[in-house]
C-alpha positions in Angstrom: -64.7 15.4 14.5 -66.1 15.5 10.9 -66.3 19.0 9.4 -68.4 19.5 6.3 -69.5 22.3 4.0 -73.2 22.2 3.1 -76.0 24.0 1.5 -79.5 24.1 3.0 -82.6 25.5 1.3 -80.5 26.7 -1.7 -78.6 29.2 0.5 -74.9 29.9 0.6 -72.4 27.2 1.8 -72.0 26.9 5.5 -69.8 24.8 7.8 -71.1 22.2 10.2 -70.1 19.3 12.4 -71.4 15.9 11.1 -72.9 13.8 13.8 -73.4 10.2 12.7 -75.7 7.7 14.3 -72.8 5.2 14.6 -70.9 7.7 16.9 -73.6 8.9 19.2 -76.2 6.5 20.5 -78.2 5.9 17.4 -79.8 9.3 16.8 -80.4 10.2 13.1 -77.4 11.4 11.1 -77.3 15.2 11.4 -75.2 18.2 10.8 -74.8 20.9 13.5 -74.1 24.4 12.0 -71.1 26.4 13.2 -70.2 30.0 12.7 -67.3 31.1 10.6 -64.6 29.1 8.8 -62.8 26.5 11.0 -59.6 26.9 8.9 -59.5 30.6 9.5 -60.2 30.9 13.2 -62.4 30.0 16.2 -65.9 28.9 15.6 -68.9 28.1 17.7 -72.2 26.2 17.4 -75.1 28.3 16.2 -77.8 26.0 17.6 -79.1 25.2 14.1 -79.2 21.5 13.2 -80.3 19.7 10.0 -80.9 16.0 9.1 -78.0 15.0 6.9 -80.5 13.8 4.2 -82.1 17.3 4.1 -79.0 19.2 3.0 -76.5 19.0 0.1 -72.8 18.5 0.9 -70.3 20.4 -1.2 -66.6 20.2 -1.2 -65.4 20.4 2.4 -62.6 22.8 1.4 -61.7 25.0 -1.5 -57.9 25.1 -1.4 -56.7 28.7 -0.7 -54.0 28.4 -3.4 -53.4 24.9 -4.7 -53.7 21.1 -4.7 -50.4 19.3 -4.6 -50.7 15.8 -5.8 -48.2 12.9 -5.5 -47.7 10.4 -8.4 -46.6 6.8 -8.2 -46.8 6.5 -4.4 -48.0 2.9 -4.5 -45.5 0.4 -6.1 -48.3 -1.7 -7.6 -49.8 1.3 -9.3 -46.4 2.2 -10.8 -46.0 -1.4 -11.9 -49.4 -1.5 -13.7 -48.0 1.2 -16.0 -44.7 -0.6 -16.5 -43.0 2.2 -14.5 -40.7 2.3 -11.5 -41.1 4.0 -8.1 -39.4 7.4 -8.1 -36.4 7.8 -5.8 -38.1 10.8 -4.2 -41.8 11.8 -4.2 -43.1 12.9 -7.6 -45.2 16.0 -7.2 -47.5 17.9 -9.6 -50.2 20.6 -9.2 -53.9 20.6 -9.8 -55.6 24.0 -9.9 -58.2 24.8 -7.2 -60.7 25.3 -10.0 -60.6 21.5 -10.5 -62.3 20.9 -7.1 -65.9 19.7 -6.8 -67.8 18.1 -4.0 -69.7 14.8 -3.5 -72.5 14.2 -5.9 -71.3 16.8 -8.4 -70.7 15.6 -11.9 -67.2 14.9 -13.3 -67.3 16.4 -16.8 -65.9 14.2 -19.6 -64.1 16.6 -21.9 -64.2 16.2 -25.7 -60.4 16.3 -25.9 -60.1 12.8 -24.3 -61.3 9.3 -25.0 -59.7 7.7 -22.0 -60.8 9.3 -18.7 -59.7 7.4 -15.5 -60.6 7.4 -11.9 -57.8 7.4 -9.2 -59.1 7.1 -5.6 -56.8 8.7 -3.0 -56.4 9.8 0.6 -56.1 13.6 0.8 -54.5 15.8 3.5 -56.0 19.2 4.4 -53.4 21.7 5.7 -54.3 23.7 8.7 -51.6 26.4 8.9 -49.1 28.4 6.9 -46.0 26.2 6.7 -42.6 25.9 4.9 -39.8 23.4 5.4 -41.6 21.2 7.9 -39.5 18.3 9.1 -41.1 15.0 9.0 -41.2 14.6 12.8 -43.4 17.8 13.0 -45.8 17.0 10.1 -48.8 16.4 12.4 -48.6 20.0 13.6 -49.6 21.4 10.2 -52.4 18.9 9.4 -56.0 20.0 9.8 -57.5 16.7 8.8 -58.1 14.2 6.1 -60.7 13.7 3.3 -61.2 11.6 0.2 -60.1 12.5 -3.3 -60.5 11.3 -6.9 -57.5 12.4 -9.0 -59.4 12.3 -12.3 -57.0 11.9 -15.3 -57.1 12.0 -19.1 -54.8 9.1 -19.6 -54.3 9.7 -23.3 -53.5 13.4 -22.8 -51.1 12.4 -20.0 -49.1 10.3 -22.5 -49.4 12.8 -25.3 -48.3 15.8 -23.4 -45.6 14.1 -21.4 -46.5 16.2 -18.4 -49.6 16.2 -16.4 -51.0 19.7 -16.0 -53.7 19.4 -18.7 -54.5 15.7 -18.2 -55.2 16.3 -14.5 -56.2 19.9 -14.4 -59.6 20.2 -16.1 -62.5 21.7 -14.1 -64.2 18.9 -12.0 -61.1 16.7 -12.0 -60.6 16.9 -8.2 -63.6 15.7 -6.3 -63.2 16.0 -2.6 -65.4 14.9 0.3 -67.6 14.0 1.9 -66.1 15.9 4.9 -62.8 16.5 6.7 -62.0 14.1 9.5 -59.9 15.8 12.1 -59.8 13.2 14.8 -57.4 10.6 13.3 -53.8 10.3 14.3 -51.0 9.8 11.8 -50.7 6.2 13.0 -54.4 5.6 12.3 -54.3 7.2 8.9 -51.2 5.1 8.0 -53.3 1.9 7.9 -56.7 2.6 6.4 -58.4 0.5 3.7 -59.0 2.4 0.5 -61.3 1.2 -2.3 -63.0 2.4 -5.5 -66.1 1.1 -7.2 -67.4 1.9 -10.7 -71.2 1.4 -11.0 -71.0 -0.7 -7.8 -68.2 -3.0 -9.2 -64.9 -3.2 -7.3 -62.0 -1.6 -9.1 -59.4 -0.6 -6.5 -58.7 -2.3 -3.1 -55.6 -1.4 -1.1 -54.4 0.0 2.1 -52.6 3.3 3.0 -49.9 1.3 4.7 -48.6 0.5 1.2 -47.7 4.0 0.4 -44.0 4.2 -0.7 -43.6 7.6 0.9 -45.7 8.1 4.1 -47.5 11.3 5.0 -44.7 12.9 7.2 -42.2 12.4 4.3 -44.7 13.9 1.8 -45.3 17.0 3.9 -41.5 17.4 4.4 -40.9 17.1 0.7 -43.7 19.4 -0.5 -42.9 22.1 2.0 -39.3 22.0 0.9 -40.2 23.8 -2.4 -43.5 25.6 -1.7 -45.3 27.3 1.1 -48.6 25.7 2.0 -51.6 27.7 3.2 -54.5 26.8 5.4 -56.9 24.8 3.2 -54.3 23.7 0.7 -54.6 19.9 -0.1 -52.1 17.2 -0.7 -53.2 14.1 -2.6 -51.2 11.1 -1.5 -51.3 8.9 -4.6 -53.5 6.2 -5.8 -53.1 2.4 -5.5 -53.4 -0.1 -8.4 -56.6 -0.8 -10.2 -57.2 2.6 -11.9 -59.3 2.4 -15.0 -61.6 4.2 -17.5 -65.0 5.9 -16.8 -67.7 6.8 -19.3 -70.6 9.3 -19.3 -73.4 7.7 -17.3 -71.0 5.9 -14.9 -70.9 6.5 -11.1 -67.6 6.3 -9.3 -67.2 5.9 -5.5 -64.1 6.1 -3.4 -64.3 4.8 0.1 -61.7 5.0 2.9 -62.3 3.3 6.3 -63.3 5.9 8.9 -63.5 8.7 6.4 -66.7 7.9 4.5 -67.5 7.6 0.8 -67.1 10.1 -2.1 -69.4 9.4 -5.0 -69.6 11.4 -8.3 -71.5 10.8 -11.6 -69.7 11.1 -14.9 -71.4 13.4 -17.5 -70.3 14.4 -21.0 -69.3 18.0 -21.2 -71.7 19.9 -23.3 
């Protein structure tokens, strides 16, 4: 199942189930409205349906409390910065105010001159959890989406910690929807790629993660309670690079779709 948040006719965001032609006999891509919040409780179809081209997708989730991101989780990415893989997962936080949805602009702040894209697989948490053993990780996962861990590379080096460099408003695009139908085994071998203005920049596979998803959930929940709707970013592969105002960046993961955002100078 693919769960999205969308806006129709300039109304408030609603949840819906995305129905793609590739899945269901060739009918047009549509979104079927559901009542309520699927992360908070039971929902049901309302009977309302829209063509996907006629609505605007927004971030499929606004984290209840936080985005926990993982650094250096692909060995080749660590190597491209002359760094080593950490001996345990390297975690940092991005504020939920950094979250935007597909099509929304990434704002290029005046404090940086080296703004980078980082395409990533993101985990959406489905229940309150603390100290989850790796073998029970699947029990707390609601689904998966795509993320772009936008980073001011110069500020990251200057500050020697990552809060400002990765925490600006608009620095955590998520979308286009949450896929809830994939198993841990399936998610462990997905192709992930990033293009800038249509040109390939990143091309890798989630099987190359240093620390797999169960280990990440075990590690993160060892030091913080996760709430329904919280998001874990699983790290980026090699090939990260700069973006400029006027650029368009797209992150694609097999089976999850494509997340595209323009880059705009902050006014």
